[in-house]
Biopython code that builds the backbone (N, CA, C, O; Angstrom):
import numpy as np
from Bio.PDB.StructureBuilder import StructureBuilder

atoms = [
    (1, "MET", "N", (2.623, 2.485, -14.142)),
    (1, "MET", "CA", (3.032, 3.701, -13.059)),
    (1, "MET", "C", (4.440, 2.991, -12.498)),
    (1, "MET", "O", (4.951, 3.510, -11.505)),
    (2, "ALA", "N", (5.091, 1.815, -13.102)),
    (2, "ALA", "CA", (6.390, 1.246, -12.811)),
    (2, "ALA", "C", (7.229, 1.973, -13.491)),
    (2, "ALA", "O", (8.416, 1.695, -13.323)),
    (3, "GLU", "N", (6.880, 3.140, -14.480)),
    (3, "GLU", "CA", (8.305, 4.031, -14.705)),
    (3, "GLU", "C", (8.428, 5.164, -13.807)),
    (3, "GLU", "O", (9.373, 5.943, -13.931)),
    (4, "HIS", "N", (7.757, 5.276, -13.129)),
    (4, "HIS", "CA", (7.753, 6.564, -12.183)),
    (4, "HIS", "C", (8.264, 5.932, -10.642)),
    (4, "HIS", "O", (8.419, 6.594, -9.616)),
    (5, "SER", "N", (8.453, 4.579, -10.800)),
    (5, "SER", "CA", (8.865, 3.813, -8.957)),
    (5, "SER", "C", (9.861, 4.737, -8.718)),
    (5, "SER", "O", (9.815, 5.543, -7.789)),
    (6, "SER", "N", (10.916, 4.640, -9.655)),
    (6, "SER", "CA", (12.582, 4.949, -9.270)),
    (6, "SER", "C", (12.517, 6.536, -8.814)),
    (6, "SER", "O", (13.591, 7.072, -8.543)),
    (7, "ASN", "N", (11.216, 7.364, -8.712)),
    (7, "ASN", "CA", (10.830, 8.682, -8.174)),
    (7, "ASN", "C", (10.244, 8.309, -6.452)),
    (7, "ASN", "O", (10.079, 9.117, -5.537)),
    (8, "LEU", "N", (10.058, 7.045, -6.443)),
    (8, "LEU", "CA", (9.147, 7.046, -5.206)),
    (8, "LEU", "C", (10.301, 6.618, -3.861)),
    (8, "LEU", "O", (11.156, 5.740, -3.979)),
    (9, "ARG", "N", (10.126, 7.308, -2.827)),
    (9, "ARG", "CA", (10.835, 6.749, -1.555)),
    (9, "ARG", "C", (11.052, 5.335, -1.193)),
    (9, "ARG", "O", (12.094, 4.862, -0.740)),
    (10, "PHE", "N", (10.009, 4.747, -1.432)),
    (10, "PHE", "CA", (9.745, 3.422, -1.079)),
    (10, "PHE", "C", (9.337, 2.398, -2.304)),
    (10, "PHE", "O", (8.197, 1.944, -2.406)),
    (11, "PRO", "N", (10.258, 2.132, -3.097)),
    (11, "PRO", "CA", (9.801, 1.864, -4.759)),
    (11, "PRO", "C", (9.292, 0.088, -4.523)),
    (11, "PRO", "O", (8.741, -0.409, -5.505)),
    (12, "HIS", "N", (9.443, -0.683, -3.471)),
    (12, "HIS", "CA", (9.305, -1.913, -2.947)),
    (12, "HIS", "C", (7.558, -2.040, -3.007)),
    (12, "HIS", "O", (6.878, -2.943, -3.495)),
    (13, "TRP", "N", (7.253, -1.140, -2.515)),
    (13, "TRP", "CA", (5.344, -1.693, -2.067)),
    (13, "TRP", "C", (4.868, 0.151, -2.860)),
    (13, "TRP", "O", (4.188, 0.126, -3.886)),
    (14, "GLN", "N", (5.138, 1.050, -2.487)),
    (14, "GLN", "CA", (4.377, 2.395, -3.213)),
    (14, "GLN", "C", (3.898, 2.470, -4.451)),
    (14, "GLN", "O", (2.859, 3.103, -4.638)),
    (15, "PRO", "N", (4.485, 1.916, -5.392)),
    (15, "PRO", "CA", (3.803, 1.662, -6.760)),
    (15, "PRO", "C", (2.627, 1.201, -6.398)),
    (15, "PRO", "O", (1.736, 2.036, -6.555)),
    (16, "GLN", "N", (2.159, -0.177, -5.819)),
    (16, "GLN", "CA", (1.063, -0.625, -5.812)),
    (16, "GLN", "C", (0.246, 0.001, -4.686)),
    (16, "GLN", "O", (-0.915, -0.386, -4.549)),
    (17, "TYR", "N", (0.767, 0.983, -3.821)),
    (17, "TYR", "CA", (-0.132, 1.737, -2.913)),
    (17, "TYR", "C", (-0.982, 2.625, -3.602)),
    (17, "TYR", "O", (-2.153, 2.918, -3.359)),
    (18, "GLN", "N", (-0.169, 3.042, -4.566)),
    (18, "GLN", "CA", (-0.742, 4.367, -5.047)),
    (18, "GLN", "C", (-1.752, 4.517, -5.805)),
    (18, "GLN", "O", (-2.609, 5.397, -5.882)),
    (19, "ALA", "N", (-1.411, 2.773, -6.822)),
    (19, "ALA", "CA", (-2.346, 2.241, -7.868)),
    (19, "ALA", "C", (-3.820, 2.018, -6.945)),
    (19, "ALA", "O", (-4.785, 2.677, -7.331)),
    (20, "ALA", "N", (-3.910, 1.582, -6.370)),
    (20, "ALA", "CA", (-4.648, 1.451, -5.376)),
    (20, "ALA", "C", (-5.601, 2.404, -4.742)),
    (20, "ALA", "O", (-6.777, 2.273, -4.402)),
    (21, "LEU", "N", (-4.445, 3.780, -4.651)),
    (21, "LEU", "CA", (-5.452, 4.822, -4.017)),
    (21, "LEU", "C", (-6.163, 5.351, -5.267)),
    (21, "LEU", "O", (-7.347, 5.690, -5.254)),
    (22, "ILE", "N", (-5.220, 5.414, -6.558)),
    (22, "ILE", "CA", (-6.301, 6.368, -7.408)),
    (22, "ILE", "C", (-7.482, 5.630, -8.566)),
    (22, "ILE", "O", (-8.156, 6.236, -9.399)),
    (23, "GLU", "N", (-7.453, 3.807, -8.231)),
    (23, "GLU", "CA", (-8.444, 3.420, -8.421)),
    (23, "GLU", "C", (-9.997, 3.576, -8.460)),
    (23, "GLU", "O", (-10.784, 3.558, -7.513)),
    (24, "LEU", "N", (-10.204, 3.713, -9.606)),
    (24, "LEU", "CA", (-11.926, 4.705, -9.556)),
    (24, "LEU", "C", (-12.731, 3.313, -9.792)),
    (24, "LEU", "O", (-13.922, 3.406, -9.493)),
    (25, "ASN", "N", (-12.325, 2.067, -10.258)),
    (25, "ASN", "CA", (-13.466, 1.098, -10.582)),
    (25, "ASN", "C", (-13.456, 0.703, -9.585)),
    (25, "ASN", "O", (-12.326, 0.587, -9.110)),
    (26, "HIS", "N", (-14.640, 0.267, -8.686)),
    (26, "HIS", "CA", (-15.056, -0.493, -7.638)),
    (26, "HIS", "C", (-14.866, -1.610, -7.999)),
    (26, "HIS", "O", (-14.791, -2.322, -6.998)),
    (27, "SER", "N", (-14.731, -2.222, -8.975)),
    (27, "SER", "CA", (-14.676, -3.559, -9.324)),
    (27, "SER", "C", (-13.423, -4.188, -9.068)),
    (27, "SER", "O", (-13.183, -5.383, -8.897)),
    (28, "LYS", "N", (-12.592, -3.112, -9.067)),
    (28, "LYS", "CA", (-10.910, -3.703, -9.372)),
    (28, "LYS", "C", (-10.177, -3.119, -8.389)),
    (28, "LYS", "O", (-8.953, -3.218, -8.469)),
    (29, "LEU", "N", (-10.850, -2.302, -7.124)),
    (29, "LEU", "CA", (-10.487, -1.667, -6.194)),
    (29, "LEU", "C", (-10.160, -2.833, -4.932)),
    (29, "LEU", "O", (-9.233, -2.406, -4.245)),
    (30, "LEU", "N", (-10.498, -3.738, -4.603)),
    (30, "LEU", "CA", (-10.175, -4.698, -3.734)),
    (30, "LEU", "C", (-9.017, -5.397, -4.024)),
    (30, "LEU", "O", (-8.175, -5.874, -3.264)),
    (31, "GLU", "N", (-9.093, -5.389, -5.214)),
    (31, "GLU", "CA", (-7.611, -6.645, -6.160)),
    (31, "GLU", "C", (-6.297, -5.400, -5.848)),
    (31, "GLU", "O", (-5.161, -5.616, -5.424)),
    (32, "ARG", "N", (-6.970, -3.994, -6.254)),
    (32, "ARG", "CA", (-5.418, -3.212, -6.070)),
    (32, "ARG", "C", (-5.110, -3.083, -4.613)),
    (32, "ARG", "O", (-3.958, -2.676, -4.464)),
    (33, "VAL", "N", (-5.855, -3.327, -3.280)),
    (33, "VAL", "CA", (-5.581, -3.127, -2.391)),
    (33, "VAL", "C", (-5.134, -4.099, -1.824)),
    (33, "VAL", "O", (-4.324, -3.847, -0.932)),
    (34, "THR", "N", (-5.451, -5.531, -2.085)),
    (34, "THR", "CA", (-4.502, -6.871, -1.908)),
    (34, "THR", "C", (-3.456, -7.000, -2.382)),
    (34, "THR", "O", (-2.545, -7.683, -1.914)),
    (35, "GLU", "N", (-3.427, -6.280, -3.510)),
    (35, "GLU", "CA", (-2.031, -6.348, -4.686)),
    (35, "GLU", "C", (-0.508, -5.245, -3.887)),
    (35, "GLU", "O", (0.677, -5.348, -4.206)),
    (36, "ALA", "N", (-1.252, -4.036, -2.566)),
    (36, "ALA", "CA", (-0.658, -3.010, -2.014)),
    (36, "ALA", "C", (-0.409, -4.048, -1.116)),
    (36, "ALA", "O", (0.713, -4.535, -1.258)),
    (37, "GLU", "N", (-1.358, -4.732, 0.101)),
    (37, "GLU", "CA", (-1.288, -4.979, 1.080)),
    (37, "GLU", "C", (0.023, -6.118, 0.871)),
    (37, "GLU", "O", (0.971, -6.169, 1.654)),
    (38, "TYR", "N", (-0.088, -6.780, -0.027)),
    (38, "TYR", "CA", (1.026, -7.955, -0.331)),
    (38, "TYR", "C", (2.154, -7.641, -0.507)),
    (38, "TYR", "O", (3.056, -8.322, -0.019)),
    (39, "ALA", "N", (2.370, -6.707, -1.131)),
    (39, "ALA", "CA", (3.666, -5.949, -1.872)),
    (39, "ALA", "C", (4.591, -5.138, -0.386)),
    (39, "ALA", "O", (5.812, -5.015, -0.287)),
    (40, "ILE", "N", (3.232, -4.566, 0.895)),
    (40, "ILE", "CA", (3.561, -4.219, 1.999)),
    (40, "ILE", "C", (4.227, -5.307, 2.439)),
    (40, "ILE", "O", (5.444, -5.194, 2.586)),
    (41, "PHE", "N", (3.585, -6.566, 2.735)),
    (41, "PHE", "CA", (3.682, -7.856, 3.582)),
    (41, "PHE", "C", (5.038, -8.201, 3.280)),
    (41, "PHE", "O", (5.826, -8.568, 4.153)),
    (42, "GLU", "N", (5.327, -8.097, 2.088)),
    (42, "GLU", "CA", (7.012, -8.956, 1.477)),
    (42, "GLU", "C", (7.678, -7.948, 2.161)),
    (42, "GLU", "O", (8.379, -8.156, 3.151)),
    (43, "ARG", "N", (7.498, -6.970, 1.709)),
    (43, "ARG", "CA", (8.709, -5.652, 2.285)),
    (43, "ARG", "C", (8.705, -5.804, 3.482)),
    (43, "ARG", "O", (9.877, -6.048, 3.771)),
    (44, "LEU", "N", (8.116, -5.812, 4.361)),
    (44, "LEU", "CA", (8.095, -6.516, 5.700)),
    (44, "LEU", "C", (9.013, -7.530, 5.935)),
    (44, "LEU", "O", (9.916, -7.287, 6.734)),
    (45, "GLN", "N", (8.970, -8.519, 5.449)),
    (45, "GLN", "CA", (9.602, -9.703, 5.608)),
    (45, "GLN", "C", (10.925, -9.618, 5.578)),
    (45, "GLN", "O", (11.879, -9.853, 6.320)),
    (46, "SER", "N", (10.657, -9.107, 4.223)),
    (46, "SER", "CA", (12.264, -8.495, 3.866)),
    (46, "SER", "C", (13.421, -7.511, 4.601)),
    (46, "SER", "O", (14.645, -7.570, 4.484)),
    (47, "ILE", "N", (12.747, -6.755, 5.253)),
    (47, "ILE", "CA", (13.716, -5.731, 6.023)),
    (47, "ILE", "C", (13.154, -6.730, 7.639)),
    (47, "ILE", "O", (13.363, -6.035, 8.634)),
    (48, "GLU", "N", (12.789, -7.551, 7.845)),
    (48, "GLU", "CA", (12.434, -7.776, 9.140)),
    (48, "GLU", "C", (14.082, -8.446, 9.509)),
    (48, "GLU", "O", (14.648, -9.219, 8.736)),
    (49, "GLY", "N", (14.658, -8.000, 10.763)),
    (49, "GLY", "CA", (15.894, -8.463, 11.026)),
    (49, "GLY", "C", (16.847, -7.748, 10.312)),
    (49, "GLY", "O", (17.967, -8.186, 10.049)),
    (50, "THR", "N", (16.469, -6.769, 10.026)),
    (50, "THR", "CA", (18.065, -5.680, 9.344)),
    (50, "THR", "C", (18.041, -4.569, 10.787)),
    (50, "THR", "O", (17.277, -4.633, 11.750)),
    (51, "PRO", "N", (18.925, -3.776, 10.583)),
    (51, "PRO", "CA", (19.613, -3.185, 11.637)),
    (51, "PRO", "C", (18.401, -2.125, 11.518)),
    (51, "PRO", "O", (17.742, -1.839, 10.518)),
    (52, "ASN", "N", (18.283, -1.534, 13.077)),
    (52, "ASN", "CA", (17.532, -0.063, 13.166)),
    (52, "ASN", "C", (18.287, 0.791, 12.801)),
    (52, "ASN", "O", (19.497, 0.942, 12.971)),
    (53, "CYS", "N", (17.299, 1.544, 12.118)),
    (53, "CYS", "CA", (18.346, 2.499, 11.632)),
    (53, "CYS", "C", (17.312, 3.728, 11.372)),
    (53, "CYS", "O", (16.159, 3.501, 11.740)),
    (54, "ASP", "N", (17.546, 4.891, 10.837)),
    (54, "ASP", "CA", (16.604, 6.441, 10.987)),
    (54, "ASP", "C", (15.833, 5.915, 9.424)),
    (54, "ASP", "O", (14.686, 6.349, 9.314)),
    (55, "SER", "N", (16.352, 4.999, 8.163)),
    (55, "SER", "CA", (15.646, 4.850, 7.085)),
    (55, "SER", "C", (14.381, 3.908, 7.051)),
    (55, "SER", "O", (13.335, 3.857, 6.405)),
    (56, "ARG", "N", (15.133, 3.011, 8.309)),
    (56, "ARG", "CA", (14.003, 1.686, 8.796)),
    (56, "ARG", "C", (12.680, 1.996, 9.371)),
    (56, "ARG", "O", (11.545, 1.573, 9.155)),
    (57, "PHE", "N", (13.139, 2.783, 10.094)),
    (57, "PHE", "CA", (12.093, 3.425, 11.000)),
    (57, "PHE", "C", (10.834, 4.735, 10.267)),
    (57, "PHE", "O", (9.645, 4.921, 10.527)),
    (58, "THR", "N", (11.773, 5.426, 9.302)),
    (58, "THR", "CA", (10.901, 6.069, 8.460)),
    (58, "THR", "C", (9.998, 4.982, 7.733)),
    (58, "THR", "O", (8.769, 4.939, 7.797)),
    (59, "GLU", "N", (10.659, 4.280, 7.168)),
    (59, "GLU", "CA", (9.806, 3.151, 6.067)),
    (59, "GLU", "C", (8.616, 2.414, 7.115)),
    (59, "GLU", "O", (7.581, 1.979, 6.609)),
    (60, "LEU", "N", (8.867, 2.310, 8.693)),
    (60, "LEU", "CA", (7.913, 1.698, 9.040)),
    (60, "LEU", "C", (6.929, 2.673, 9.100)),
    (60, "LEU", "O", (5.926, 2.663, 8.386)),
    (61, "LEU", "N", (7.122, 3.301, 9.722)),
    (61, "LEU", "CA", (5.960, 4.746, 9.459)),
    (61, "LEU", "C", (5.237, 4.791, 8.498)),
    (61, "LEU", "O", (4.024, 4.628, 8.623)),
    (62, "ALA", "N", (5.886, 5.049, 7.174)),
    (62, "ALA", "CA", (5.104, 5.189, 6.055)),
    (62, "ALA", "C", (4.467, 3.921, 5.891)),
    (62, "ALA", "O", (3.358, 4.074, 5.380)),
    (63, "ILE", "N", (4.719, 2.834, 6.108)),
    (63, "ILE", "CA", (3.892, 1.497, 6.059)),
    (63, "ILE", "C", (2.971, 1.122, 6.879)),
    (63, "ILE", "O", (2.254, 0.139, 6.692)),
    (64, "GLU", "N", (2.921, 1.807, 7.765)),
    (64, "GLU", "CA", (1.848, 2.072, 9.307)),
    (64, "GLU", "C", (0.646, 3.030, 8.634)),
    (64, "GLU", "O", (-0.564, 2.808, 8.610)),
    (65, "ASP", "N", (1.294, 4.018, 8.169)),
    (65, "ASP", "CA", (0.314, 5.004, 7.291)),
    (65, "ASP", "C", (-0.694, 4.250, 6.049)),
    (65, "ASP", "O", (-1.922, 4.250, 5.961)),
    (66, "ALA", "N", (0.289, 3.656, 5.198)),
    (66, "ALA", "CA", (-0.254, 3.036, 3.956)),
    (66, "ALA", "C", (-1.309, 1.625, 4.812)),
    (66, "ALA", "O", (-2.535, 1.636, 4.921)),
    (67, "LEU", "N", (-0.576, 0.787, 5.193)),
    (67, "LEU", "CA", (-2.114, 0.624, 5.588)),
    (67, "LEU", "C", (-3.344, 0.954, 5.987)),
    (67, "LEU", "O", (-4.449, 0.568, 5.606)),
    (68, "ALA", "N", (-2.877, 2.026, 7.134)),
    (68, "ALA", "CA", (-4.148, 2.958, 7.191)),
    (68, "ALA", "C", (-5.298, 3.356, 6.371)),
    (68, "ALA", "O", (-6.525, 3.324, 6.469)),
    (69, "GLY", "N", (-4.299, 3.797, 5.412)),
    (69, "GLY", "CA", (-5.328, 4.423, 4.318)),
    (69, "GLY", "C", (-5.671, 2.809, 3.744)),
    (69, "GLY", "O", (-6.892, 2.669, 3.685)),
    (70, "LEU", "N", (-5.201, 2.022, 3.469)),
    (70, "LEU", "CA", (-5.608, 0.621, 2.859)),
    (70, "LEU", "C", (-6.698, 0.228, 3.601)),
    (70, "LEU", "O", (-7.349, -0.394, 2.761)),
    (71, "ARG", "N", (-7.391, 0.181, 4.745)),
    (71, "ARG", "CA", (-8.416, -0.188, 5.569)),
    (71, "ARG", "C", (-9.615, 0.473, 5.188)),
    (71, "ARG", "O", (-10.619, -0.072, 4.728)),
    (72, "LEU", "N", (-9.367, 2.228, 5.508)),
    (72, "LEU", "CA", (-9.991, 2.933, 4.667)),
    (72, "LEU", "C", (-10.599, 3.057, 3.433)),
    (72, "LEU", "O", (-11.594, 3.724, 3.148)),
    (73, "LEU", "N", (-9.982, 2.424, 2.793)),
    (73, "LEU", "CA", (-10.633, 2.165, 1.020)),
    (73, "LEU", "C", (-11.241, 1.133, 0.832)),
    (73, "LEU", "O", (-12.042, 0.971, -0.088)),
    (74, "LYS", "N", (-10.732, -0.298, 2.282)),
    (74, "LYS", "CA", (-11.428, -1.568, 1.992)),
    (74, "LYS", "C", (-13.088, -1.018, 2.825)),
    (74, "LYS", "O", (-14.148, -1.598, 2.593)),
    (75, "ARG", "N", (-12.980, 0.005, 3.639)),
    (75, "ARG", "CA", (-14.234, -0.130, 4.330)),
    (75, "ARG", "C", (-15.087, 0.701, 3.568)),
    (75, "ARG", "O", (-16.269, 0.391, 3.415)),
    (76, "GLU", "N", (-14.473, 2.011, 2.938)),
    (76, "GLU", "CA", (-15.124, 2.380, 2.148)),
    (76, "GLU", "C", (-15.924, 1.374, 0.733)),
    (76, "GLU", "O", (-17.126, 1.125, 0.642)),
    (77, "GLN", "N", (-14.988, 1.011, -0.097)),
    (77, "GLN", "CA", (-15.529, -0.236, -0.582)),
    (77, "GLN", "C", (-17.123, -0.932, -0.159)),
    (77, "GLN", "O", (-18.200, -0.705, -0.710)),
    (78, "VAL", "N", (-16.866, -1.730, 0.866)),
    (78, "VAL", "CA", (-17.691, -2.092, 1.599)),
    (78, "VAL", "C", (-19.301, -1.510, 1.681)),
    (78, "VAL", "O", (-20.399, -2.020, 1.459)),
    (79, "ASP", "N", (-18.833, -0.161, 2.123)),
    (79, "ASP", "CA", (-19.897, 0.949, 2.261)),
    (79, "ASP", "C", (-20.659, 0.919, 0.556)),
    (79, "ASP", "O", (-21.790, 0.715, 0.114)),
    (80, "PHE", "N", (-19.600, 1.176, 0.102)),
    (80, "PHE", "CA", (-20.194, 1.135, -1.534)),
    (80, "PHE", "C", (-20.734, 0.437, -2.048)),
    (80, "PHE", "O", (-21.515, 0.900, -2.879)),
    (81, "LEU", "N", (-20.657, -1.528, -1.852)),
    (81, "LEU", "CA", (-21.224, -1.982, -2.592)),
    (81, "LEU", "C", (-22.581, -2.558, -1.544)),
    (81, "LEU", "O", (-23.194, -3.592, -1.808)),
    (82, "GLU", "N", (-22.935, -1.570, -0.185)),
    (82, "GLU", "CA", (-24.132, -2.198, 0.654)),
    (82, "GLU", "C", (-24.888, -1.208, -0.007)),
    (82, "GLU", "O", (-26.054, -1.472, -0.300)),
    (83, "HIS", "N", (-24.393, -0.083, -0.294)),
    (83, "HIS", "CA", (-25.441, 1.043, -0.706)),
    (83, "HIS", "C", (-25.472, 0.952, -2.607)),
    (83, "HIS", "O", (-25.897, 1.946, -3.196)),
    (84, "ALA", "N", (-25.121, 0.030, -3.230)),
    (84, "ALA", "CA", (-25.241, 0.211, -4.473)),
    (84, "ALA", "C", (-26.556, -0.707, -4.927)),
    (84, "ALA", "O", (-26.918, -0.727, -6.103)),
]
sb = StructureBuilder()
sb.init_structure("model")
sb.init_model(0)
sb.init_chain("A")
sb.init_seg("    ")
for serial, (resi, resn, name, xyz) in enumerate(atoms, 1):
    if name == "N":
        sb.init_residue(resn, " ", resi, " ")
    sb.init_atom(name, np.array(xyz, "f"), 0.0, 1.0, " ", f" {name:<3s}", serial, name[0])
structure = sb.get_structure()
């Protein structure tokens, strides 16, 4: 997936997020979600204290949406394991 990262709007964390979204193997899903969360956390640390601008605001909104998606994936993973 790294070869497509130049096409992503937020390449610091979107590759890991997309990998979590498309992971079909339930045994690897939690690992992918954790990797995505870590990449997002690192990005948030790196942009902390940068001047507010439209691009930063846009990325923060995208991060908020991505974190919501990751929470949903984790919830589905727990439900899957409970019913497996």
